[in-house]
Z-matrix of the N, CA and C atoms (Angstrom, degrees):
N
C 1 1.468
C 2 1.532 1 111.78
N 3 1.342 2 116.34 1 -43.17
C 4 1.465 3 120.12 2 -177.16
C 5 1.523 4 112.39 3 -70.27
N 6 1.328 5 117.32 4 -15.93
C 7 1.464 6 119.96 5 175.73
C 8 1.525 7 111.67 6 -64.88
N 9 1.337 8 116.36 7 -17.68
C 10 1.467 9 120.19 8 176.99
C 11 1.521 10 111.74 9 -65.35
N 12 1.335 11 117.87 10 -25.16
C 13 1.464 12 121.15 11 -178.47
C 14 1.531 13 111.30 12 -67.92
N 15 1.354 14 119.77 13 -55.70
C 16 1.470 15 118.17 14 177.03
C 17 1.520 16 112.89 15 -65.19
N 18 1.345 17 117.18 16 -31.39
C 19 1.469 18 119.82 17 177.74
C 20 1.518 19 110.34 18 -64.01
N 21 1.326 20 116.99 19 -43.36
C 22 1.462 21 122.01 20 178.48
C 23 1.524 22 110.80 21 -59.99
N 24 1.321 23 116.87 22 -47.14
C 25 1.464 24 120.87 23 -177.63
C 26 1.525 25 111.59 24 -68.00
N 27 1.348 26 116.06 25 -35.93
C 28 1.467 27 119.64 26 177.47
C 29 1.518 28 111.19 27 -65.27
N 30 1.332 29 116.87 28 -44.78
C 31 1.466 30 121.06 29 178.21
C 32 1.525 31 110.76 30 -63.29
N 33 1.334 32 116.55 31 -39.11
C 34 1.465 33 120.27 32 177.76
C 35 1.524 34 110.73 33 -63.16
N 36 1.342 35 116.58 34 -37.06
C 37 1.461 36 119.93 35 178.20
C 38 1.518 37 112.38 36 -65.83
N 39 1.334 38 116.59 37 -43.11
C 40 1.471 39 120.00 38 177.65
C 41 1.524 40 110.30 39 -66.96
N 42 1.332 41 116.53 40 -36.38
C 43 1.475 42 120.65 41 175.51
C 44 1.528 43 110.69 42 -57.45
N 45 1.326 44 116.60 43 -46.96
C 46 1.465 45 119.95 44 179.89
C 47 1.523 46 111.35 45 -60.81
N 48 1.319 47 116.42 46 -39.54
C 49 1.461 48 120.44 47 179.01
C 50 1.526 49 110.56 48 -63.06
N 51 1.346 50 116.68 49 -45.85
C 52 1.458 51 120.28 50 179.75
C 53 1.527 52 111.34 51 -65.92
N 54 1.317 53 116.76 52 -39.57
C 55 1.465 54 120.24 53 179.53
C 56 1.518 55 110.70 54 -64.62
N 57 1.342 56 117.05 55 -40.71
C 58 1.462 57 120.49 56 179.84
C 59 1.525 58 111.73 57 -64.42
N 60 1.343 59 117.48 58 -25.38
C 61 1.460 60 122.66 59 177.61
C 62 1.534 61 111.55 60 -90.40
N 63 1.355 62 115.62 61 5.44
C 64 1.466 63 123.34 62 179.99
C 65 1.526 64 111.89 63 60.51
N 66 1.322 65 116.37 64 31.30
C 67 1.470 66 121.93 65 172.96
C 68 1.529 67 106.68 66 -94.88
N 69 1.327 68 114.68 67 78.93
C 70 1.458 69 119.96 68 -164.72
C 71 1.525 70 114.66 69 -73.83
N 72 1.313 71 118.65 70 -31.65
C 73 1.471 72 119.73 71 -179.85
C 74 1.528 73 111.02 72 -68.58
N 75 1.348 74 119.73 73 -53.00
C 76 1.474 75 117.66 74 175.42
C 77 1.523 76 112.70 75 -62.21
N 78 1.342 77 116.82 76 -29.17
C 79 1.467 78 119.89 77 177.97
C 80 1.528 79 110.47 78 -63.94
N 81 1.322 80 117.48 79 -42.17
C 82 1.463 81 121.04 80 178.62
C 83 1.521 82 110.48 81 -62.21
N 84 1.331 83 116.28 82 -43.86
C 85 1.470 84 120.81 83 -179.68
C 86 1.530 85 110.33 84 -61.88
N 87 1.326 86 116.23 85 -46.17
C 88 1.460 87 120.42 86 -179.43
C 89 1.534 88 112.06 87 -64.41
N 90 1.328 89 115.93 88 -39.93
C 91 1.462 90 119.20 89 178.75
C 92 1.526 91 110.80 90 -65.43
N 93 1.341 92 115.75 91 -40.44
C 94 1.457 93 119.76 92 177.34
C 95 1.518 94 111.85 93 -62.32
N 96 1.336 95 117.16 94 -41.24
C 97 1.463 96 121.22 95 178.68
C 98 1.528 97 110.93 96 -65.84
N 99 1.337 98 116.82 97 -41.14
C 100 1.463 99 120.30 98 177.43
C 101 1.526 100 110.88 99 -60.42
N 102 1.326 101 116.20 100 -42.12
C 103 1.462 102 120.39 101 -179.19
C 104 1.525 103 111.62 102 -71.25
N 105 1.320 104 117.12 103 -32.18
C 106 1.468 105 119.99 104 175.59
C 107 1.525 106 110.94 105 -61.05
N 108 1.333 107 116.65 106 -28.45
C 109 1.462 108 120.32 107 179.54
C 110 1.519 109 111.23 108 -63.53
N 111 1.358 110 118.35 109 -44.49
C 112 1.469 111 117.73 110 -179.22
C 113 1.530 112 110.95 111 -73.42
N 114 1.340 113 117.36 112 -27.99
C 115 1.469 114 119.18 113 174.48
C 116 1.522 115 109.77 114 -65.92
N 117 1.328 116 116.79 115 -46.96
C 118 1.461 117 121.19 116 179.99
C 119 1.523 118 110.97 117 -63.85
N 120 1.331 119 117.26 118 -38.74
C 121 1.462 120 120.78 119 176.14
C 122 1.523 121 110.57 120 -59.99
N 123 1.327 122 116.43 121 -44.28
C 124 1.458 123 120.05 122 178.01
C 125 1.514 124 112.83 123 -63.33
N 126 1.325 125 116.51 124 -40.49
C 127 1.465 126 120.23 125 178.74
C 128 1.523 127 111.69 126 -64.37
N 129 1.324 128 116.46 127 -43.22
C 130 1.463 129 120.62 128 -178.39
C 131 1.526 130 111.72 129 -71.10
N 132 1.338 131 116.43 130 -32.27
C 133 1.463 132 120.40 131 -179.30
C 134 1.517 133 112.79 132 -82.44
N 135 1.332 134 116.98 133 -19.66
C 136 1.460 135 121.88 134 -171.46
C 137 1.521 136 112.69 135 -68.92
N 138 1.362 137 116.93 136 131.27
C 139 1.461 138 120.12 137 173.41
C 140 1.533 139 112.70 138 -80.57
N 141 1.332 140 116.85 139 -4.54
C 142 1.462 141 120.20 140 174.32
C 143 1.510 142 116.41 141 85.17
N 144 1.332 143 118.72 142 15.69
C 145 1.458 144 121.41 143 177.59
C 146 1.534 145 109.81 144 -77.25
N 147 1.355 146 117.79 145 160.08
C 148 1.471 147 119.41 146 -178.73
C 149 1.523 148 113.87 147 -56.31
N 150 1.336 149 117.88 148 -41.22
C 151 1.464 150 120.65 149 -179.68
C 152 1.517 151 110.19 150 -64.07
N 153 1.325 152 115.99 151 -42.78
C 154 1.461 153 120.28 152 -178.20
C 155 1.523 154 111.10 153 -68.17
N 156 1.324 155 117.09 154 -34.19
C 157 1.470 156 119.46 155 177.35
C 158 1.527 157 110.70 156 -60.33
N 159 1.330 158 117.27 157 -37.47
C 160 1.465 159 120.59 158 176.93
C 161 1.530 160 110.39 159 -63.39
N 162 1.326 161 116.64 160 -40.25
C 163 1.466 162 120.08 161 179.33
C 164 1.523 163 111.13 162 -66.34
N 165 1.326 164 117.16 163 -38.92
C 166 1.466 165 120.58 164 177.86
C 167 1.529 166 110.03 165 -65.02
N 168 1.332 167 117.11 166 -41.32
C 169 1.466 168 120.09 167 176.76
C 170 1.528 169 110.70 168 -62.78
N 171 1.330 170 116.74 169 -35.99
C 172 1.460 171 120.31 170 175.58
C 173 1.515 172 111.47 171 -62.42
N 174 1.328 173 117.18 172 -39.95
C 175 1.466 174 121.03 173 176.32
C 176 1.524 175 110.95 174 -63.73
N 177 1.328 176 116.82 175 -39.41
C 178 1.470 177 121.02 176 179.11
C 179 1.529 178 110.58 177 -62.93
N 180 1.335 179 116.30 178 -44.11
C 181 1.469 180 119.32 179 178.10
C 182 1.528 181 111.09 180 -65.02
N 183 1.327 182 116.96 181 -35.63
C 184 1.456 183 119.67 182 176.23
C 185 1.518 184 111.63 183 -61.88
N 186 1.319 185 116.43 184 -40.55
C 187 1.464 186 121.63 185 177.63
C 188 1.527 187 110.62 186 -62.23
N 189 1.328 188 116.51 187 -45.71
C 190 1.472 189 120.71 188 179.45
C 191 1.523 190 110.71 189 -63.04
N 192 1.339 191 116.97 190 -41.37
C 193 1.462 192 120.79 191 -179.72
C 194 1.527 193 111.36 192 -65.66
N 195 1.327 194 116.59 193 -35.83
C 196 1.463 195 120.08 194 177.94
C 197 1.526 196 111.03 195 -57.50
N 198 1.321 197 115.67 196 -45.28
C 199 1.463 198 120.55 197 -179.83
C 200 1.527 199 110.24 198 -65.30
N 201 1.331 200 116.48 199 -42.89
C 202 1.458 201 120.46 200 -178.77
C 203 1.529 202 111.80 201 -61.95
N 204 1.322 203 117.29 202 -43.23
C 205 1.463 204 119.93 203 -177.87
C 206 1.523 205 112.10 204 -61.21
N 207 1.326 206 116.67 205 -32.62
C 208 1.464 207 117.91 206 179.18
C 209 1.520 208 113.07 207 -90.06
N 210 1.322 209 117.54 208 -17.91
C 211 1.465 210 119.62 209 174.77
C 212 1.516 211 111.65 210 -65.16
N 213 1.340 212 116.60 211 -19.61
C 214 1.468 213 118.48 212 179.56
C 215 1.519 214 111.29 213 -63.14
N 216 1.333 215 117.78 214 -23.89
C 217 1.454 216 120.48 215 177.47
C 218 1.527 217 111.53 216 -83.79
N 219 1.321 218 117.05 217 -22.87
C 220 1.467 219 121.13 218 177.83
C 221 1.527 220 110.06 219 -79.13
N 222 1.338 221 116.17 220 -40.43
C 223 1.469 222 122.00 221 179.47
C 224 1.533 223 107.74 222 -114.71
N 225 1.307 224 115.85 223 75.26
C 226 1.464 225 121.25 224 -171.23
C 227 1.524 226 113.48 225 -63.48
N 228 1.331 227 117.82 226 -30.93
C 229 1.469 228 120.00 227 -178.40
C 230 1.521 229 111.75 228 -64.89
N 231 1.318 230 116.21 229 -27.72
C 232 1.467 231 120.57 230 178.69
C 233 1.529 232 110.19 231 -112.37
N 234 1.325 233 115.50 232 23.91
C 235 1.456 234 120.89 233 -173.93
C 236 1.517 235 114.09 234 -58.75
N 237 1.341 236 117.38 235 -44.88
C 238 1.467 237 120.43 236 -178.34
C 239 1.521 238 111.15 237 -63.36
N 240 1.348 239 116.30 238 -43.53
C 241 1.461 240 120.19 239 -179.30
C 242 1.524 241 110.52 240 -64.44
N 243 1.328 242 116.73 241 -44.53
C 244 1.461 243 120.77 242 -179.90
C 245 1.525 244 110.31 243 -62.44
N 246 1.337 245 116.88 244 -40.05
C 247 1.461 246 121.24 245 178.41
C 248 1.528 247 110.86 246 -61.38
N 249 1.335 248 116.88 247 -45.65
C 250 1.464 249 120.79 248 -179.24
C 251 1.526 250 110.97 249 -65.63
N 252 1.334 251 116.64 250 -39.46
C 253 1.471 252 119.78 251 177.20
C 254 1.529 253 109.98 252 -63.20
N 255 1.342 254 116.19 253 -41.51
C 256 1.456 255 120.20 254 177.33
C 257 1.517 256 112.27 255 -59.84
N 258 1.340 257 116.66 256 -41.76
C 259 1.463 258 120.55 257 177.67
C 260 1.527 259 110.78 258 -64.17
N 261 1.339 260 116.96 259 -38.80
C 262 1.467 261 120.37 260 177.97
C 263 1.525 262 111.29 261 -63.86
N 264 1.328 263 116.46 262 -39.69
C 265 1.461 264 119.98 263 178.57
C 266 1.527 265 110.10 264 -66.04
N 267 1.344 266 116.24 265 -42.07
C 268 1.461 267 119.90 266 175.34
C 269 1.533 268 110.44 267 -59.66
N 270 1.338 269 116.13 268 -41.66
C 271 1.460 270 120.44 269 178.40
C 272 1.527 271 110.53 270 -59.74
N 273 1.336 272 116.00 271 -41.50
C 274 1.463 273 120.01 272 177.00
C 275 1.518 274 111.46 273 -59.53
N 276 1.335 275 116.08 274 -39.99
C 277 1.459 276 119.81 275 177.23
C 278 1.514 277 112.47 276 -62.87
N 279 1.326 278 116.31 277 -41.30
C 280 1.464 279 120.18 278 178.94
C 281 1.528 280 111.33 279 -67.96
N 282 1.318 281 117.11 280 -35.02
C 283 1.470 282 120.29 281 176.48
C 284 1.534 283 109.87 282 -62.76
N 285 1.336 284 116.35 283 -40.38
C 286 1.464 285 119.89 284 177.39
C 287 1.529 286 111.28 285 -65.94
N 288 1.339 287 116.74 286 -42.28
C 289 1.470 288 119.84 287 175.73
C 290 1.528 289 109.85 288 -57.52
N 291 1.339 290 115.01 289 -45.83
C 292 1.463 291 120.16 290 -177.53
C 293 1.527 292 111.00 291 -65.40
N 294 1.336 293 116.45 292 -40.99
C 295 1.467 294 120.44 293 178.85
C 296 1.525 295 111.09 294 -62.41
N 297 1.329 296 116.26 295 -29.94
C 298 1.458 297 120.21 296 -179.26
C 299 1.524 298 112.70 297 -75.78
N 300 1.348 299 116.78 298 -42.01
C 301 1.472 300 119.21 299 -172.89
C 302 1.520 301 113.87 300 -97.01
N 303 1.336 302 117.88 301 -16.58
C 304 1.469 303 119.77 302 -178.68
C 305 1.525 304 112.78 303 -61.96
N 306 1.354 305 119.72 304 -40.82
C 307 1.469 306 118.58 305 178.70
C 308 1.525 307 113.62 306 -61.44
N 309 1.336 308 117.66 307 -20.57
C 310 1.460 309 121.30 308 179.42
C 311 1.524 310 111.94 309 -81.77
N 312 1.333 311 116.31 310 -10.94
C 313 1.470 312 121.38 311 -173.56
C 314 1.523 313 111.25 312 -86.93
N 315 1.319 314 115.97 313 124.79
C 316 1.462 315 120.42 314 177.86
C 317 1.520 316 113.12 315 -93.49
N 318 1.342 317 116.57 316 0.02
C 319 1.473 318 120.96 317 -178.79
C 320 1.521 319 109.30 318 -128.71
N 321 1.320 320 115.79 319 57.63
C 322 1.474 321 120.15 320 -173.28
C 323 1.526 322 112.43 321 -63.59
N 324 1.324 323 117.82 322 -45.94
C 325 1.469 324 120.20 323 -177.30
C 326 1.531 325 112.09 324 -66.40
N 327 1.339 326 119.39 325 -46.91
C 328 1.473 327 118.53 326 175.55
C 329 1.526 328 112.73 327 -60.47
N 330 1.324 329 117.00 328 -37.81
C 331 1.466 330 120.34 329 179.02
C 332 1.522 331 110.66 330 -65.29
N 333 1.356 332 116.33 331 -41.12
C 334 1.463 333 120.50 332 179.60
C 335 1.529 334 110.55 333 -66.54
N 336 1.335 335 116.67 334 -42.17
C 337 1.466 336 120.23 335 179.22
C 338 1.524 337 110.49 336 -63.52
N 339 1.323 338 116.39 337 -42.95
C 340 1.466 339 120.08 338 177.88
C 341 1.527 340 110.74 339 -62.62
N 342 1.342 341 115.93 340 -37.72
C 343 1.462 342 120.35 341 179.09
C 344 1.516 343 112.34 342 -62.49
N 345 1.328 344 116.93 343 -42.78
C 346 1.471 345 121.33 344 179.96
C 347 1.528 346 110.71 345 -64.48
N 348 1.324 347 116.34 346 -47.33
C 349 1.465 348 120.57 347 -178.06
C 350 1.529 349 111.12 348 -64.45
N 351 1.317 350 116.70 349 -47.10
C 352 1.465 351 120.80 350 -178.28
C 353 1.522 352 111.79 351 -66.37
N 354 1.337 353 116.88 352 -36.31
C 355 1.466 354 120.07 353 176.88
C 356 1.518 355 110.69 354 -63.31
N 357 1.342 356 116.63 355 -45.07
C 358 1.467 357 120.66 356 179.58
C 359 1.525 358 111.04 357 -60.61
N 360 1.321 359 116.79 358 -45.03
C 361 1.467 360 120.44 359 179.77
C 362 1.526 361 111.82 360 -65.61
N 363 1.336 362 116.21 361 -43.73
C 364 1.464 363 120.46 362 -178.03
C 365 1.522 364 111.34 363 -66.51
N 366 1.339 365 117.31 364 -43.90
C 367 1.466 366 120.12 365 -178.83
C 368 1.520 367 111.22 366 -68.44
N 369 1.326 368 117.78 367 -35.50
C 370 1.474 369 120.00 368 175.99
C 371 1.523 370 109.78 369 -61.88
N 372 1.327 371 116.79 370 -40.56
C 373 1.467 372 121.33 371 178.71
C 374 1.527 373 110.73 372 -66.60
N 375 1.344 374 117.08 373 -42.24
C 376 1.466 375 121.38 374 -179.14
C 377 1.522 376 111.31 375 -67.07
N 378 1.335 377 117.50 376 -44.56
C 379 1.468 378 121.17 377 -176.60
C 380 1.527 379 112.50 378 -62.44
N 381 1.322 380 117.10 379 -25.31
C 382 1.470 381 119.83 380 176.90
C 383 1.525 382 111.88 381 -74.08
N 384 1.324 383 116.24 382 -11.82
C 385 1.469 384 120.45 383 -173.70
C 386 1.526 385 114.28 384 -116.91
N 387 1.342 386 117.40 385 -0.60
C 388 1.459 387 119.45 386 -177.87
C 389 1.522 388 110.51 387 -131.29
N 390 1.327 389 114.11 388 164.63
C 391 1.462 390 122.18 389 171.17
C 392 1.522 391 106.85 390 -127.89
N 393 1.325 392 116.59 391 120.22
C 394 1.459 393 120.01 392 -177.14
C 395 1.516 394 110.19 393 -149.13
N 396 1.341 395 115.91 394 156.62
C 397 1.458 396 120.86 395 176.65
C 398 1.525 397 110.06 396 -66.30
N 399 1.333 398 115.45 397 159.36
C 400 1.458 399 121.13 398 -176.07
C 401 1.519 400 111.84 399 -58.49
N 402 1.353 401 116.79 400 -41.02
C 403 1.468 402 120.67 401 -179.03
C 404 1.522 403 110.94 402 -60.20
N 405 1.331 404 116.39 403 -42.02
C 406 1.457 405 120.17 404 179.55
C 407 1.519 406 110.85 405 -66.74
N 408 1.336 407 117.05 406 -36.73
C 409 1.460 408 119.99 407 179.36
C 410 1.524 409 111.02 408 -66.58
N 411 1.337 410 116.74 409 -41.35
C 412 1.468 411 120.15 410 178.66
C 413 1.525 412 110.34 411 -63.35
N 414 1.352 413 115.37 412 -47.45
C 415 1.453 414 119.60 413 177.27
C 416 1.532 415 110.13 414 -58.71
N 417 1.332 416 115.69 415 -39.71
C 418 1.459 417 120.29 416 -177.87
C 419 1.517 418 112.53 417 -62.72
N 420 1.333 419 116.93 418 -43.34
C 421 1.464 420 120.73 419 -179.91
C 422 1.527 421 110.43 420 -62.61
N 423 1.335 422 116.73 421 -47.32
C 424 1.467 423 120.51 422 -179.27
C 425 1.523 424 110.52 423 -63.75
N 426 1.334 425 115.42 424 -45.17
C 427 1.461 426 119.74 425 -176.53
C 428 1.524 427 111.61 426 -66.64
N 429 1.336 428 117.06 427 -52.28
C 430 1.461 429 120.12 428 -179.61
C 431 1.524 430 110.22 429 -63.23
N 432 1.342 431 116.70 430 -35.43
C 433 1.463 432 119.89 431 176.68
C 434 1.519 433 111.75 432 -58.22
N 435 1.334 434 116.56 433 -42.46
C 436 1.465 435 120.72 434 179.33
C 437 1.524 436 111.20 435 -66.25
N 438 1.340 437 116.50 436 -40.23
C 439 1.465 438 120.24 437 -179.04
C 440 1.531 439 110.90 438 -69.31
N 441 1.320 440 116.81 439 -40.42
C 442 1.460 441 120.58 440 177.95
C 443 1.528 442 110.32 441 -64.73
N 444 1.336 443 117.32 442 -43.78
C 445 1.461 444 120.59 443 177.78
C 446 1.524 445 110.88 444 -60.03
N 447 1.338 446 116.01 445 -42.80
C 448 1.461 447 120.07 446 176.81
C 449 1.533 448 110.59 447 -57.84
N 450 1.321 449 116.71 448 -42.44
C 451 1.455 450 120.44 449 179.41
C 452 1.523 451 111.60 450 -64.90
N 453 1.316 452 116.91 451 -39.98
C 454 1.468 453 120.23 452 179.37
C 455 1.523 454 111.33 453 -64.15
N 456 1.330 455 115.96 454 -42.32
C 457 1.468 456 120.35 455 178.45
C 458 1.524 457 110.05 456 -66.81
N 459 1.345 458 116.86 457 -43.22
C 460 1.462 459 120.43 458 179.87
C 461 1.529 460 110.85 459 -62.57
N 462 1.339 461 117.19 460 -40.41
C 463 1.467 462 121.04 461 178.37
C 464 1.529 463 110.54 462 -65.84
N 465 1.332 464 117.06 463 -41.94
C 466 1.470 465 120.81 464 178.33
C 467 1.524 466 110.78 465 -61.57
N 468 1.333 467 116.63 466 -41.17
C 469 1.463 468 120.55 467 178.56
C 470 1.527 469 111.07 468 -64.95
N 471 1.331 470 116.25 469 -39.01
C 472 1.462 471 120.29 470 -179.69
C 473 1.525 472 110.73 471 -65.70
N 474 1.336 473 117.41 472 -44.40
C 475 1.463 474 120.67 473 -179.36
C 476 1.532 475 111.72 474 -67.69
N 477 1.337 476 116.29 475 -36.48
C 478 1.460 477 120.40 476 -177.29
C 479 1.524 478 112.18 477 -77.26
N 480 1.334 479 116.61 478 -36.30
C 481 1.467 480 120.24 479 -176.24
C 482 1.524 481 109.72 480 -143.53
N 483 1.338 482 117.38 481 76.66
C 484 1.467 483 120.08 482 -178.98
C 485 1.529 484 111.42 483 -60.17
N 486 1.321 485 115.75 484 131.82
C 487 1.461 486 121.80 485 178.10
C 488 1.517 487 107.76 486 -161.78
N 489 1.322 488 116.55 487 170.26
C 490 1.463 489 120.25 488 177.13
C 491 1.524 490 109.94 489 -61.27
N 492 1.332 491 116.87 490 -39.01
C 493 1.467 492 120.44 491 -179.54
C 494 1.521 493 111.43 492 -64.47
N 495 1.345 494 117.33 493 -53.02
C 496 1.469 495 119.52 494 -176.12
C 497 1.534 496 111.06 495 -66.72
N 498 1.348 497 117.49 496 -33.66
C 499 1.471 498 120.50 497 179.82
C 500 1.526 499 111.14 498 -69.19
N 501 1.330 500 117.28 499 -47.67
C 502 1.461 501 120.67 500 -179.46
C 503 1.525 502 110.81 501 -65.43
N 504 1.337 503 116.33 502 -41.20
C 505 1.464 504 118.92 503 -179.54
C 506 1.522 505 111.07 504 -65.72
N 507 1.330 506 117.20 505 -44.11
C 508 1.473 507 120.62 506 179.80
C 509 1.524 508 110.77 507 -63.22
N 510 1.326 509 117.03 508 -40.72
C 511 1.473 510 120.29 509 178.72
C 512 1.527 511 110.52 510 -64.87
N 513 1.329 512 116.37 511 -42.16
C 514 1.463 513 120.54 512 178.43
C 515 1.516 514 112.19 513 -63.40
N 516 1.331 515 116.59 514 -42.98
C 517 1.464 516 120.59 515 179.72
C 518 1.527 517 111.00 516 -64.33
N 519 1.337 518 116.91 517 -39.25
C 520 1.462 519 120.61 518 179.39
C 521 1.534 520 111.30 519 -65.24
N 522 1.333 521 117.38 520 -44.79
C 523 1.463 522 120.33 521 178.17
C 524 1.522 523 111.06 522 -63.38
N 525 1.329 524 116.26 523 -36.14
C 526 1.463 525 121.64 524 176.81
C 527 1.524 526 109.88 525 -60.61
N 528 1.326 527 116.98 526 -45.72
C 529 1.463 528 121.31 527 179.59
C 530 1.527 529 111.41 528 -62.68
N 531 1.322 530 116.93 529 -46.66
C 532 1.462 531 120.16 530 -179.39
C 533 1.524 532 110.49 531 -63.06
N 534 1.335 533 117.02 532 -40.01
C 535 1.471 534 120.09 533 178.88
C 536 1.521 535 111.19 534 -63.58
N 537 1.332 536 116.78 535 -37.08
C 538 1.466 537 120.37 536 178.53
C 539 1.528 538 111.36 537 -66.38
N 540 1.325 539 116.27 538 -40.65
C 541 1.464 540 119.89 539 178.19
C 542 1.526 541 110.27 540 -62.90
N 543 1.330 542 116.50 541 -43.74
C 544 1.469 543 120.85 542 178.04
C 545 1.528 544 110.18 543 -62.15
N 546 1.334 545 117.09 544 -42.12
C 547 1.469 546 121.26 545 178.59
C 548 1.521 547 111.29 546 -60.30
N 549 1.334 548 117.12 547 -45.10
C 550 1.464 549 121.16 548 -179.62
C 551 1.523 550 110.81 549 -62.67
N 552 1.324 551 116.68 550 -46.39
C 553 1.466 552 120.36 551 -179.36
C 554 1.521 553 111.38 552 -63.61
N 555 1.333 554 116.16 553 -37.54
C 556 1.462 555 119.62 554 -177.74
C 557 1.525 556 112.15 555 -77.05
N 558 1.348 557 116.59 556 -29.81
C 559 1.469 558 120.96 557 -178.42
C 560 1.523 559 111.68 558 -82.28
N 561 1.326 560 116.53 559 -41.19
C 562 1.458 561 120.33 560 -173.15
C 563 1.529 562 113.31 561 -112.42
N 564 1.318 563 117.46 562 3.90
C 565 1.455 564 120.76 563 178.60
C 566 1.515 565 112.05 564 -79.66
N 567 1.312 566 115.69 565 -175.35
C 568 1.468 567 120.40 566 -175.98
C 569 1.516 568 112.97 567 -71.78
N 570 1.341 569 117.03 568 -22.62
C 571 1.459 570 120.23 569 -176.50
C 572 1.526 571 109.89 570 -148.58
N 573 1.347 572 116.32 571 134.56
C 574 1.456 573 121.88 572 176.09
C 575 1.523 574 109.12 573 -90.11
N 576 1.324 575 116.27 574 126.24
C 577 1.456 576 120.92 575 -176.97
C 578 1.520 577 110.51 576 -120.42
N 579 1.334 578 116.31 577 137.57
C 580 1.461 579 121.40 578 177.70
C 581 1.522 580 110.73 579 -63.21
N 582 1.330 581 116.80 580 -36.48
C 583 1.469 582 120.09 581 -179.57
C 584 1.532 583 111.15 582 -61.48
N 585 1.335 584 116.70 583 -39.04
C 586 1.460 585 120.28 584 178.28
C 587 1.522 586 111.20 585 -71.24
N 588 1.330 587 116.74 586 -34.74
C 589 1.468 588 119.78 587 177.11
C 590 1.525 589 110.31 588 -64.62
N 591 1.326 590 116.54 589 -43.32
C 592 1.464 591 120.19 590 177.93
C 593 1.526 592 110.20 591 -62.37
N 594 1.338 593 116.79 592 -43.51
C 595 1.465 594 121.34 593 178.33
C 596 1.524 595 110.84 594 -60.48
N 597 1.326 596 116.43 595 -46.24
C 598 1.459 597 122.10 596 179.20
C 599 1.528 598 111.44 597 -57.04
N 600 1.325 599 116.95 598 -49.90
C 601 1.462 600 121.00 599 -176.72
C 602 1.523 601 111.46 600 -67.75
N 603 1.330 602 117.05 601 -42.21
C 604 1.462 603 120.37 602 -179.86
C 605 1.528 604 110.97 603 -62.13
N 606 1.337 605 116.94 604 -48.99
C 607 1.461 606 120.56 605 179.26
C 608 1.519 607 111.23 606 -61.64
N 609 1.333 608 116.23 607 -40.23
C 610 1.459 609 120.42 608 -178.12
C 611 1.529 610 111.31 609 -62.74
N 612 1.329 611 116.08 610 -50.96
C 613 1.461 612 118.19 611 -175.96
C 614 1.526 613 112.24 612 -69.05
N 615 1.309 614 117.76 613 -37.56
C 616 1.467 615 119.19 614 175.91
C 617 1.529 616 109.50 615 -63.58
N 618 1.341 617 116.98 616 -40.19
C 619 1.462 618 120.77 617 177.64
C 620 1.515 619 112.66 618 -60.87
N 621 1.323 620 117.07 619 -48.07
C 622 1.465 621 120.47 620 179.77
C 623 1.532 622 111.14 621 -65.76
N 624 1.323 623 116.83 622 -38.22
C 625 1.463 624 119.82 623 177.77
C 626 1.526 625 111.31 624 -63.98
N 627 1.329 626 117.69 625 -38.89
C 628 1.464 627 120.75 626 177.76
C 629 1.527 628 110.97 627 -65.47
N 630 1.337 629 116.35 628 -40.76
C 631 1.463 630 119.37 629 177.24
C 632 1.522 631 110.20 630 -62.86
N 633 1.343 632 116.71 631 -45.04
C 634 1.468 633 120.42 632 178.28
C 635 1.524 634 110.80 633 -62.28
N 636 1.329 635 117.09 634 -43.00
C 637 1.463 636 121.33 635 -178.66
C 638 1.523 637 111.43 636 -67.28
N 639 1.326 638 117.21 637 -29.58
C 640 1.467 639 120.12 638 179.95
C 641 1.527 640 111.44 639 -61.40
N 642 1.333 641 116.76 640 -26.10
C 643 1.465 642 119.67 641 -178.49
C 644 1.528 643 111.88 642 -65.30
N 645 1.329 644 116.01 643 -23.74
C 646 1.461 645 119.99 644 177.64
C 647 1.518 646 111.35 645 -62.73
N 648 1.346 647 115.88 646 -25.65
C 649 1.472 648 121.15 647 -176.26
C 650 1.518 649 112.50 648 -108.92
N 651 1.327 650 118.20 649 5.06
C 652 1.473 651 121.29 650 -179.35
C 653 1.506 652 109.71 651 -62.28
N 654 1.336 653 115.70 652 129.78
C 655 1.446 654 120.09 653 178.99
C 656 1.523 655 113.67 654 87.11
N 657 1.351 656 116.97 655 -2.00
C 658 1.454 657 120.22 656 178.76
C 659 1.525 658 109.23 657 -105.25
N 660 1.319 659 118.71 658 152.53
C 661 1.466 660 121.67 659 178.58
C 662 1.506 661 111.53 660 -71.33
């Protein structure tokens, strides 16, 4: 089962190479295969409880969104629409993650308040560094807001009940957030850099793998 982790990262590396060469069709296939690895890891690690099933469904939506985000380069005429749909699918995945871990949180109101404040501060910082259409900015606020809230809830769960599950999940959620910020800056910033793309993909896949791996410890002290 753990062999899926290096396989996922290896496929992600080849995906980046193909994408950098603008070979977008094989890049989409490779990215989809890399994402299937963290879905399969989650399925194999899952004890099958209702909460964990929500997390596995979140991984599945993440896999689908990964493919959609890169399909925008294959179908360039509909690229903006495909990108927005991909973000919506990712948002659905985060909602499922949140639905799974929120019932475990004993500090829901403080976590929600922290999420609102941190989202406002983070988006103000991001907007000073990017140029994007209004629709993308609206989607960005809602999407980043959901990811930040997820991080606040995951952190609250970790502090209240430290365990392998809460630690791995919180670490995965944090890497996911950082990867999203890097993606936004690299996509809508003044200059697109390969180094930032590599950073974005590496953080993203490690984050998803940690979330999938956390399911192995769900329900354990």
